[in-house]
N, C-alpha and C positions, 0 to 999 in steps of 0.2 A: 530390601536391596540396599547395599552400602552407600554411604554418601560419596559423591564424587569429589575429586580434588578441588581445592579452592581455585579461584580464577587468577591466582598469582602468575600463572603461565603467561599472562598478558603483559608481564613486566617490560618486554621490549617496546610495548605500545603505551607504556605509562605516560600519562599526559594527554593521550588521545581519548582514553575511555575512563570515565569516572564510575567506579562500581560502588553500589550502595553498601555501606558497612566495610569491615576490613576484609571480608571474603564472601563469596557467594557459593554456598554448597548446593550442588545440583544433583537431583535424582531423576530417574525417568521411569514412567510406567511402561510395561510391556506393550508392544504395538499389537493391536487387534488384527485378526485375519481380515484382509481386505475383501469386501464383497465386489461383485461386478459393478462397474460404474458406467454411466453414460457420459460421453464427452460433452463438455460445455460447448454451446453453439459457437464454433470458431469462426473468426473472420478468415478469409482465404489466405493462409500464410501470414507470417509475421514480417512486417516491413521494417527493416533495420534503418537506422538514420543514414542520411546521405553523407557520403565521404568524397573528398576531393583533395588534390595536391595543394599544399599551402603555397601562396604566392606573395612573397614579401617584397614590396617596392620601397627601398630605402629613400627617405627624403634627404635633401641636401643638408648634411650635418655640420659642415664647416670645420671638420676635425683635422684637416690636413696640416694646418699650421701648428696645432697643439701636438700632433703626432711627431712633428719635427723635433720638438723639445722633450717629449715624454714617450718613451718606448712602450710603456704599459698602455697608454691611450692608443698608440699606434696599433698594438696587437689587438686591442679590443675593436678598433675600427675595422681592422682587416677581417676579423671573424664576422662582425655585423655585415660588412659589405659582401661577404660570401653567401649570405642568405638568399640573395635574389635568384640564385641558380638552383636552389634546393628543390627536390621532387619528393616530398614527404606527405603521404596521405593522412588525413584525419577527418573527424566529423566536421561538417560544415560550420556549426556554431563555434567549435573550438578553433577551427582555422581562422575564422573572422577575428577572434580575440587575439590569437597569436600574431596575425598580420598587423592588427592595430597597434599592438605593443611594440613590436620590433621595427615598425616603420617610423616611429617617432624620432625626430632629430636627436632628442636627448635620451634615447633608449640605452639602458645599461644591461650588460650581460648578467644573467641570474646565476648560472651554474658553472661557468668556465671563466678562466682568465686567459691570458695569452699563452700560458704554458700547458694548461690542461684542466680537468674537472677540479672543482673546489671541494672543501669540506662540506659545504652546504649541499652540493650535488651528491656526495656520499650519504648524507643523512636522508636525502630524498629517495635515493635508490634503495636504501635499507628499508624504508617505510613501504615502498612499492612492492618489494619482495615479500612482504608480510600480508599481501592482499588476500591470500587464501584464508588467513585467520579471520577475515571479515566476511567470509562467505562469498568472496569474489574470486576471480581467476587471475593469479599473478601474471600469467602469460599475456593478458590483455595490456599490461603496463610495463612490459620488459623494454629496456632501452639498451641498445648495443653500445659498448665503449667506443670512444673515438679511434678510428683506424684509417689507414690509407696514407699515401705519400704526401698529399696536400694537407698539412696540419691545420691550416686555417679553415679549409672546407670541412674537414672531419670534425673540428670543434663546433663549427656552425651547425652541422647536422645533429650533433649530440645535444647542443643547447636547445634547439627547436624541438627535437624529439622529446627531451625530458620535460619541457614546458607543456607540450601537448598531453603527455601521459599523466603529468601531475594534475592538469585540469580535468582530464577524463576520470582519474581516480577520485578526485574530490567531488565531482559532479555525480558519479555513480554512487558514492557513499551517501550523498545528501538526498538524492531523489530516486535512486535505483537505476540499474542498467537498462531496464526495458520500460516502455510506456505501456502500462496495463490497459489503457483504453484501446490499444491495438490488438489485444488478445482475443476478446469476444465482447458481445454486447452486455455481458454481465459485470463489467468493470466500469466504474465512473469516478474518475479523479481529476481534479484540476492539478496538473503536474507542477511541482514546486520549481520556481525559477531559480537559476543560479547566475549571478552577475560574474560572468567569466572574465570580462575585461577588468573589472575591479579586483577579481581574485588573482589574476596574473600580476597586476600591479602590487598587490599585497605580498605575493610570493617574492617579488623583487625587492620590496622595501624592508621586509622583516628579516632579522638575522636568525630567528628561531621559527622553524616551520610549524611548530606546535600551535602557534597563535592562529594560523590559518586552519589547521586541522581541527582544533577545538570548535571553531565556528561552524564547520560543515559536516563533521562526522556525527553519526547517531549518538545521542546522549541518554536515550531512554534506558533505565536499568534492565528492562526486559530484553533489550538488544544485547546487553552485556551477558545476560544469562544464556542467551542463544549462542553467543560466541564461545562461551566457556563449554557449552554442551557440544558444539562442533569440534572443538579441540579434543574433548574427551572421547568422542566417537571415533575420531581419526587415530587416536593413540592407545585405545583400550585393548588392542590386540585380539579383537573378537572376529576379525576377518570380514568376509563379504556380507555377513548377516547384518552389518551396520549400514550398508549402502542405502537402503530405503529410508532409514531415519536421517542419514546424512543429507540426502536430497530434500527431505521435509524441512530440515533446519535451514538449509541454504535458501529454499523458497520462502520460508518464514522471515529470514533476514532481509530478503529482497522486498517482501511485502511490507515490512515495517518501515522501509524507506519511503513508501508511498504515503505513509501517515505522518503526522507532525513529529518533529524531532523529539519532543517531549509531550506526553499527554497532559492535559490540564488537571487542575485539582479536582474538578467535578466533571464526570462524564459517564455515559453508558457505553458498554462494550458488549457486542453480540458476536460470538464465535460460532459460525454455522456448523462446521464439522463436529464441534462439541455439543451442539444443540443446547447452548446455554446463553443466558443474558446476565450481565453484571452491572451493578451501580457502584460508582466510586465517589466518595465525599472526602475532601481534604486529602486526596491522594490515597485513601485507604478503602479497601473493599468493604462495603457495608451491607450489600444485598446481592444474592445470587439466586438464580432460579432456572428451571428447565424451560426450553423454548421449542416450539414447533416451527419448522421452516418450509420452504417451497419444495414441491414435488420435482422429480427429475425434469419434467417438461414444463415446469413453472418455477424455475430456480430463483432463489433470492439473490439479489445483486450484492456486489462488494463495493461499498461507497461510504462516505461520511456526510453528515448533515447536522442540523441543530434542532433539538426538540423545542417546539414553540407552544403547543396547545395540548390540553387533555379534553377529550370530548366524552361527556357522560351520556348514557342511554342513547347510543348512536343508532341511526338507521343505516341500512346498507344498500347502496346503489349497486345493483348486480352488474358486473362488467359484461359487455356484449359477448365476449368469448365464452363466458359461462352460460349465458342464455343460449348461445348457439350449440355448444357442445354438450351441455348437461341438462338444460331445461327443455329444449325442443323435443328430445326423444320422449320425455314424460308427457308433453302436451299432445304429441301425436296419439298417444294411447288414451289420454284423458284431457280434453281441452280445458276443464275446470281445475286442473292440477294446481296452478298458482293461487287460485281463489281459496282452495281448501288448505293450502299451506300458509295462508295469511299474507301473501305478497300483494302489493299495490301496483297495478299495471296501468300505464298511460300510453296513448298513441298521439303523437304530436302535441303533447301536453294535456290531453284530455283523458281523465281517468275512466276506465271501463273494465268490466269483468274479463278475465283472461279467456273465458269460453267464447266471447264475442269478438276477439281480436283476429284479424286476418294475419296469421303468422307467416304467410308467404311474401308479405311486403318486406322492403328493406328493414333490417333490424335497427338501423339508425333512427327510424321513426318511433321505436318502441322503448319505453323505459320501464324497468322493473325494480321496485324498491321494497326491501323488507323493513317494516316499521320497528321501532324500539320494542324490546320485550325480552322475556327470559329465553326465547328460542332464537333470538337474533344471532346471525353467524359471527358478529363482532362482540357478542357478549354484552357486558354492561359498560364498557369504556374502551376507548382507543387513544393512543398516544401518538401525536402527529409531529413529524419532522419533514417539512416540505422537500420533495425530491421528484425528479422526472420519471421515476419508476412507480409512483403511487404505492410505495411500501410504507407501512407503519406497524407499530406494535399494538396488539389488542387482546382483549379477553376472548373467551370462546366457551360455548356450552358443551363442546366435545371434550370433557375433562379426561376421558379415558385415554386419549392419545398420548398424554404425558407419561403413561406407564410403559410405552414402547421404547425400545433401545434406539432404534433408528426413527427419528421423528421428522420425516419428510411427508407432510400431509397437506400443506397449505398451497394457495395459488401464488405464493411469493411473499406475502406478509408474514410477520413474526408474531405467533401466538405465545402468550406468556402464562406460565404456571401460576404466578401470583401477581396479576396485573394491578390489583389495588395497592399493593406495597410499592410497586414501581411508580404508579401515579402519585402516591403520597410523597415519594422521594423527590420526584422532579418538581412537584408543587411546593415542596418544603412544608408539608402539612402532615398531621397525623392520619392514620388510616380511618379513624372515625369521621374525619371531615369528608373523606372520599365516600364513605357509606352514606353520609347525609346527602351528598349531591346526587347519589343514585336513587335514594329512597323514594323520591316523588315520581320517578319514571319519566321525567320530562327531559327531552334532548337539550343539552346545553354545552357550549364551548367555554373553556376556561384557560386563559393564557397562563403560562408558567411565569413565576416572578422574575426569572432570568433564564435565558436560553441555555440549554444543556447540550454540549456536543455528544453525538452518538456515532459510534463506529460499527457499521454493519459489516463485519469482517469475515475472512475465510482463512484460518490458520490450521494446518494439519499438525503443526508442532507449536506448542504454546507454553510459556512458563507461568504457572499460577502463583498466587501470592505465598504459597507454602514452600516455594523454592524448587518445585518439581516440574520437570519438563514433561508434559503430557503429549502423547501422540494419538492422532485420530485418523480414521479412514478418510481417504480423498473421495468423499461421497459424490462430488460432481465431476471428478476427473479433471480438475483444473490445474493441479500441480504439474502434470505432464506438459500442458500447454506452456506454462511458465518456464519449465526447464528447456523445452524446445526453443523458446524465444531467446533464452539466455545463450544456448548453444549457437543459434544463428547470429546473435550479436558478437560473440567471440570470433566466430568464423569470419565475419565481415571485417574484423580488426586485424586479422592475421596478415 
């Protein structure tokens, strides 16, 4: 497949996006045929942010005397004073920032003077019109030009509208349009805060908007590759066949905004639709391997955390859901099943053979543990990054699963094809050291020398380090949820 055009199409946005190297050549793999998917457990409907009319109460400014001598100040005061009668709806947090700024006695107009919009307003409008290039919807940020018989009121409406749209655009780019935690229980992110009051003050103070944009717009080179891919797909002339990939890229750009603006120098990245895990050192990919992720009814979550510990020769405390759904049917046929399989069973802390346990009692009373050993479900080690979903990376004795194309076999945790190499990487140690820790068969925990960020992610379009955009099946049906939430958000802003 030929190389894509370089990302110089982003020239109108120069200064907003720093691309690695002089150009990024992008290629794409063909999209595989999508198998039937199961929708991720949705929360009932996506709740869009609350909106309300802005209510600007101007404080006593004492400008009447200066206006007597200075017509420019008088024109500005007239526009500012017209703001108390405006009925412009915006998200509640943006409305609060706009109200706080324009209510100040010393507030200055940002986008207009007494005659009309300024050059700074023209720059802002030009940037907002390019929102589609960022995987956003330019219609969300459209601002009507000043119109109507009352010039002061028209300029006031334009001024406030442009301020609110600029804040929305910057906030959307920094943290995403939608709150992923409202999509389903499979998302878990601490949403990135935006200082809206500080941002509008900075918009007012700076003559060059790029200063503000550079601070809040995505700066990850992978985001730049996705933006270049989106432009290519929209202009390649291949018709409707590109629509599925366009949607995947738009979702991927939205998802990238939930993650840090820039990835650290050292991190682990897991992409569930690719069934792959990667380790980066000094910003360079140094290790990649196949991964097994959760089944449709035990989906792996999308979240970030920090690796803190490697556990060698782990035992496995069997979750009660597995005892109930998978072990009890065996026990009904053979009460000694768990004894034969080598599990240790306890009732209220007292160890006893599984054949003597009254399995009709509440399962909360019963513990089932698989001791360390070659048949342990967690294999020889697990890599822990504390999270509320009890998800971790681990070894597995079921090595044959890695030969499958679709590797959804776990109960949510991530099984690694080469767990020793990953453990050695996060421990900053050779693989031989890992082998030594395993050799005595004793369970032990070892803290990593420094915490390693891990991103347990879900991208159906992703740029790998070879400059290729790869497309993957939406195995959990989550992209549709994200697109629906984006559509609901746009509808609420209209």
